[in-house]
C-alpha positions as a printed Julia matrix, in Angstrom:
454×3 Matrix{Float64}:
 92.24  128.65  135.42
 90.73  130.24  138.45
 89.04  133.15  136.23
 87.27  130.05  134.31
 86.18  128.31  137.16
 84.61  131.86  138.97
 82.84  132.21  135.88
 81.22  128.9   135.55
 77.66  128.64  136.54
 77.71  124.85  137.42
 80.13  125.38  139.68
 79.14  129.11  141.03
 75.7   127.67  142.01
 76.35  124.11  143.18
 75.94  124.9   146.81
 72.4   125.48  146.25
 71.92  122.0   144.65
 73.14  120.53  147.97
 71.28  123.08  149.96
 67.98  121.91  147.97
 68.69  118.38  148.73
 68.87  118.87  152.14
 65.6   120.91  152.05
 63.83  118.14  150.48
 65.55  115.12  152.67
 64.24  116.84  156.18
 60.69  118.17  154.49
 59.57  115.04  152.54
 56.55  113.45  153.93
 56.88  109.68  154.1
 53.79  109.2   151.93
 52.14  110.5   148.9
 49.57  113.11  149.47
 47.82  115.99  147.41
 48.45  115.99  143.56
 51.57  113.72  144.13
 49.16  110.76  144.32
 47.47  111.81  140.73
 50.91  112.25  138.99
 51.79  108.78  140.12
 48.75  107.14  139.52
 49.04  108.99  135.73
 52.62  107.38  135.63
 51.43  103.89  136.63
 48.88  104.09  133.84
 51.66  105.21  131.41
 53.59  102.15  132.46
 50.88   99.9   131.45
 50.1   101.19  128.04
 47.32  103.72  128.59
 47.09  107.4   130.07
 43.43  107.75  130.76
 40.97  105.08  132.39
 38.69  104.18  129.52
 35.0   105.66  129.06
 32.86  106.26  131.13
 35.66  107.19  133.77
 37.84  109.33  131.55
 40.73  111.49  133.74
 42.47  114.17  132.13
 43.2   116.23  134.79
 46.49  117.11  133.66
 49.08  116.93  130.79
 51.64  113.82  130.46
 54.58  115.99  130.81
 55.64  115.24  134.23
 54.3   111.72  134.21
 56.56  110.94  131.56
 59.64  112.2   132.99
 58.66  110.01  136.21
 58.13  106.66  134.02
 61.62  105.37  134.76
 61.77  106.08  138.34
 58.71  104.42  139.07
 59.02  101.42  136.68
 62.27  100.8   138.63
 60.21  100.92  142.07
 62.99  104.14  143.27
 61.71  105.48  146.66
 59.64  108.64  146.25
 62.43  110.47  148.39
 64.92  109.9   145.87
 62.5   110.89  142.84
 61.44  113.88  144.84
 65.27  114.79  144.9
 64.95  115.15  141.47
 63.52  118.51  142.12
 66.89  119.89  143.78
 68.56  119.28  140.24
 65.47  120.87  138.32
 65.72  124.27  140.2
 69.63  124.19  140.26
 69.67  123.98  136.41
 66.85  126.56  136.26
 69.06  128.67  138.22
 72.21  127.73  135.93
 70.31  128.42  132.59
 68.97  131.58  133.65
 72.12  132.54  134.74
 73.44  131.62  130.84
 70.53  133.54  129.34
 70.94  136.66  131.17
 74.72  136.56  130.43
 74.0   136.5   126.93
 72.16  139.67  126.64
 73.24  141.56  129.74
 76.34  141.65  131.76
 78.08  138.67  133.93
 76.99  140.98  137.24
 73.15  141.45  136.29
 73.31  137.58  135.49
 74.77  136.9   138.71
 71.7   139.11  140.53
 69.02  137.46  138.58
 69.93  133.75  138.83
 70.54  134.61  142.67
 66.96  135.93  143.26
 65.67  132.98  141.51
 67.97  130.56  143.73
 66.91  132.28  146.68
 62.92  132.77  146.21
 61.15  131.25  149.09
 58.21  130.15  147.06
 60.41  127.9   144.5
 62.02  126.6   147.7
 58.8   125.77  149.47
 57.6   123.56  146.78
 60.91  121.32  146.63
 60.09  118.68  148.93
 56.83  118.03  146.96
 56.45  115.58  143.86
 54.7   118.32  141.8
 55.54  119.74  138.49
 56.77  123.33  139.79
 60.89  122.82  139.99
 60.61  120.96  136.45
 58.45  123.86  135.18
 61.02  126.16  136.5
 63.82  123.97  134.47
 61.93  123.89  131.18
 60.88  127.81  131.62
 64.69  128.37  131.69
 65.89  126.24  129.36
 63.46  127.69  126.6
 64.76  131.43  127.59
 68.21  130.09  126.94
 67.63  128.39  123.6
 65.36  131.37  122.31
 68.49  133.54  123.35
 70.55  131.4   121.45
 68.51  131.7   118.53
 68.53  135.22  118.83
 72.38  135.43  118.91
 73.54  132.76  116.92
 70.79  133.03  114.09
 70.66  129.01  113.92
 67.8   126.73  113.04
 68.64  124.06  115.4
 67.83  126.59  118.49
 64.85  127.77  117.2
 63.75  124.02  116.64
 64.77  123.18  120.22
 63.16  126.08  121.9
 59.56  124.86  119.97
 60.45  121.49  121.25
 60.97  122.39  124.86
 58.04  124.93  124.68
 55.71  121.94  123.4
 57.0   120.07  126.58
 55.97  122.75  128.78
 52.5   122.5   127.34
 52.17  118.88  128.16
 53.2   119.56  131.57
 51.1   122.65  131.9
 48.1   122.37  129.48
 46.82  125.83  130.13
 49.97  126.65  127.94
 48.25  125.04  124.91
 45.44  127.55  124.89
 48.18  130.44  125.37
 50.37  129.06  122.37
 47.13  128.72  119.97
 46.3   132.56  120.86
 49.64  133.49  120.33
 49.43  131.87  117.06
 46.71  133.83  116.26
 48.42  137.34  117.37
 50.9   136.24  114.96
 48.55  135.8   112.16
 46.92  139.23  112.69
 50.46  140.98  113.08
 51.56  139.22  109.73
 48.83  140.81  108.02
 49.28  144.59  109.38
 52.97  144.62  109.71
 55.53  145.52  107.14
 58.78  143.96  108.8
 57.52  140.3   109.13
 60.83  138.61  109.78
 60.63  138.15  113.57
 56.97  137.51  113.89
 57.84  134.39  111.1
 60.22  133.43  113.88
 57.53  133.58  116.73
 55.16  131.85  114.65
 57.84  129.17  114.01
 58.84  128.31  117.58
 54.94  128.26  118.3
 54.06  126.02  115.56
 56.66  123.54  116.65
 55.39  123.55  120.11
 51.98  123.05  118.7
 53.31  120.12  117.19
 54.72  118.68  119.87
 51.41  118.48  121.7
 49.72  117.05  118.57
 49.9   113.23  119.41
 48.5   114.08  122.89
 45.61  116.01  120.83
 45.04  112.86  118.96
 44.81  110.83  122.05
 42.47  113.02  123.61
 40.15  113.11  120.44
 40.24  109.53  120.53
 38.97  108.81  124.09
 36.66  112.09  124.21
 35.55  112.81  120.98
 36.5   116.43  121.29
 39.04  118.69  119.02
 41.84  120.39  120.97
 40.86  119.06  124.13
 43.68  119.2   126.8
 42.16  118.45  130.12
 38.87  118.1   131.92
 40.18  120.49  135.02
 39.33  123.67  133.62
 35.53  123.36  133.64
 35.43  122.86  137.66
 37.83  125.64  138.09
 35.89  127.84  136.12
 32.86  127.1   138.12
 34.6   128.14  141.34
 35.83  131.27  139.75
 32.35  132.49  138.62
 30.75  132.11  142.07
 28.35  134.57  142.15
 27.96  134.17  146.16
 29.26  136.8   148.61
 32.4   136.03  150.63
 33.25  133.69  147.97
 36.44  134.7   146.07
 36.87  132.42  143.34
 39.12  129.93  144.76
 38.75  126.1   144.23
 36.8   123.87  146.49
 36.63  120.04  146.71
 33.49  118.35  145.11
 32.38  117.02  148.56
 32.57  120.75  150.15
 34.55  119.74  153.1
 37.59  122.11  151.69
 39.53  120.73  154.59
 42.64  122.07  152.91
 42.11  125.24  155.04
 41.53  124.82  158.88
 38.96  127.57  159.28
 36.99  125.83  156.65
 36.3   122.89  159.01
 34.14  124.84  160.99
 30.6   123.39  160.4
 28.96  126.72  159.82
 31.37  127.44  156.72
 30.81  123.7   155.57
 26.85  124.73  155.84
 27.21  127.75  153.88
 29.03  125.88  150.89
 26.35  123.11  150.82
 23.45  125.71  150.81
 25.12  127.75  147.93
 26.5   124.74  145.93
 25.39  121.39  146.72
 22.06  121.33  144.23
 24.83  121.65  141.26
 27.3   119.42  142.41
 24.91  116.99  143.11
 23.43  117.13  139.54
 27.16  117.32  137.93
 28.57  114.55  139.78
 26.22  112.21  138.52
 27.75  112.44  134.82
 30.89  110.89  133.82
 34.36  113.46  133.85
 33.65  114.37  130.54
 30.17  115.61  130.82
 31.14  116.81  134.09
 33.67  119.38  132.5
 31.01  120.35  129.94
 28.15  121.1   132.69
 30.73  122.85  134.76
 31.6   125.3   132.05
 28.02  125.73  131.0
 26.79  126.68  134.69
 30.04  128.95  135.07
 29.13  130.79  131.76
 25.68  131.47  133.05
 27.04  132.99  136.55
 29.32  135.19  134.41
 26.66  136.41  132.18
 24.08  137.32  135.26
 26.84  138.54  137.52
 29.46  140.23  135.29
 30.46  142.25  138.16
 31.1   139.64  140.69
 33.06  137.86  137.91
 35.49  140.81  137.52
 36.03  141.04  141.26
 36.8   137.43  141.52
 39.1   137.79  138.35
 41.02  140.74  140.61
 40.84  138.31  143.8
 42.6   135.35  141.48
 45.33  138.11  140.7
 45.62  138.82  144.47
 46.07  135.22  145.12
 48.91  134.88  142.64
 50.75  137.87  144.1
 49.71  137.68  147.76
 48.39  134.61  148.33
 44.86  135.95  149.69
 41.96  136.49  149.78
 40.62  132.81  150.47
 36.6   132.1   151.11
 35.53  132.02  154.63
 39.56  131.48  155.62
 41.44  133.35  158.11
 44.89  134.84  157.46
 47.95  133.85  159.18
 51.26  135.89  159.79
 52.84  134.36  156.47
 50.77  137.09  154.47
 53.25  139.4   155.7
 55.96  137.95  153.64
 53.4   137.03  150.88
 52.68  140.95  150.28
 56.19  141.95  150.84
 57.16  139.68  147.72
 54.2   140.43  146.03
 54.58  144.04  145.97
 58.2   143.71  144.71
 57.17  141.45  141.65
 54.03  143.94  141.01
 56.25  147.27  141.04
 59.24  146.23  139.52
 57.01  144.58  136.74
 54.87  147.62  136.27
 58.39  149.75  135.95
 59.26  147.04  133.38
 56.26  147.54  131.34
 56.76  151.41  131.25
 60.36  150.99  130.12
 59.5   148.33  127.48
 56.4   150.31  126.22
 58.94  153.53  125.59
 61.63  151.56  124.44
 59.37  149.16  122.15
 61.27  149.53  119.08
 64.71  148.28  120.14
 63.77  145.54  122.49
 64.76  142.22  121.03
 62.93  139.94  119.86
 63.27  137.06  122.38
 61.99  139.4   125.02
 58.78  140.67  123.07
 58.06  136.81  122.56
 58.05  135.71  126.11
 56.53  138.79  127.24
 53.59  137.66  124.37
 53.23  134.16  125.95
 53.29  135.62  129.63
 50.96  137.84  129.24
 48.47  135.88  127.13
 49.27  133.07  129.83
 48.1   135.48  133.16
 45.31  136.71  131.41
 43.9   133.26  131.19
 45.13  132.27  134.42
 43.17  134.8   135.87
 39.91  133.53  134.46
 40.38  130.1   136.48
 41.02  129.46  140.51
 44.47  131.0   140.65
 47.2   130.66  143.1
 50.91  131.47  143.64
 52.06  128.64  141.61
 50.66  129.93  138.54
 52.61  132.98  139.26
 55.77  131.71  140.43
 56.58  129.41  137.42
 57.09  132.62  135.51
 59.32  134.04  137.75
 62.2   133.29  135.5
 60.71  135.24  132.67
 60.35  137.91  135.09
 63.75  138.12  136.0
 65.27  137.37  132.3
 63.27  140.43  130.91
 63.8   142.83  133.7
 67.55  141.86  133.89
 67.55  142.62  130.12
 66.04  146.19  130.67
 68.53  146.58  133.79
 71.43  146.19  131.03
 70.35  148.07  128.33
 68.31  150.94  129.39
 71.1   153.13  129.57
 69.8   156.58  130.71
 66.83  158.27  130.79
 67.2   162.1   131.29
 64.11  163.62  132.34
 64.69  167.57  132.25
 62.11  170.45  133.27
 62.27  173.81  131.16
 59.86  176.43  132.05
 59.34  179.37  129.18
 56.0   180.87  128.27
 54.56  177.41  127.95
 55.86  174.46  129.98
 57.52  171.86  128.35
 58.91  168.33  129.29
 61.91  166.95  127.3
 62.7   163.0   127.89
 65.91  162.07  126.3
 66.63  158.35  126.29
 69.93  157.19  125.28
 69.48  153.49  124.42
 70.16  151.13  121.4
 70.52  147.73  122.36
 72.3   146.71  119.36
 74.84  149.16  119.78
 75.25  148.88  123.57
 75.42  145.08  123.89
 78.08  145.12  121.13
 78.53  141.5   121.69
 81.75  140.26  119.82
 81.8   136.65  118.47
 84.35  135.7   120.47
 82.08  136.86  123.84
 79.31  134.66  122.48
 81.2   131.84  121.97
 82.51  132.27  125.66
 79.22  132.81  127.25
 77.49  129.49  125.3
 80.32  127.62  126.44
 79.68  128.23  129.97
């Protein structure tokens, strides 16, 4: 009995649930601010039977996934503090399901280490007191990993369907994933045309198709209000505009339309605001005279023009975006503070372990299980597209469960890479790999059932 309790992830990680709730309680602001206001406004819209206001003031800044979750709580007038406490549950369950996922494809020790790394991840904890989508996204990502793993091990259609539905709700929560899923389906189509072994690719396609189907009602709605097909939101144009900025000392980070940019203390200086207005006020004055859908189109048009005229600066901004995702710098016209040291340490660990993981995965590609390949495909395209918009640590943080899942699998199944050098007339290098995931895992049906039960 004691052994069962000590292996129960819900019990093992329960202290984190109380710790997360404590963090929220002591750090939650009494009033809504930032994106919290927008999510709550969308929730009120849903309660009153619509999502976006009608023309000409269309607002599709983000998808309806998170506002849908908030509907019952806002409708019952539950205080915002108690709604935010749900973030503690979301992150707690994200940790639990990551553990369960890793336990199916590695071993309990690696599963415990991977789950603890997520539980202690500072960036995840810093977002807990805010009514943002991050904690909920962690939860959905971990559930997706778990159901995809069950689909691989158990081979039952219900897990495939659940995986697709969870991914579909992720699309509604993070609308960039809509474009990611479409791109992944196109990759699957190409692979079906050139590959002989099509069994796993068909599984990818089924999961991705179900995910897309979940988002179809939202796409029908956006087509109804905008007249545009496959229209996920109107926030991408402005983000692409700022990412494509051709001006020196601007690194692709997003700015508020009034150019005050008071989210950064250094940018409150009058001379900085003066520079921003000199560079952008003409464009913004013209763009903001149009309705939101037209603004999105004009932002994209100007951005594409900037990219064509200044491809090297766009590439530089693209690199700056990845730097912000990893290290939370650089920012345009902004000073750095002492927190950058912690960001560099965390970002460097993620960067170098991921590079090692890429090398190991490439060497052992044929023996890597298909759930790993699927999540790597989705994650890779997600990162490529995120780099083309104004990017921040938030974009990278939400895929940390995927990175831990992937690296945990490699740690358990890449048993040995023996590099030996022998010098003869011609120097030769022999690399012997001892790995066969199917043999090494050797998961009995009894162990599978036991893992699934926990």
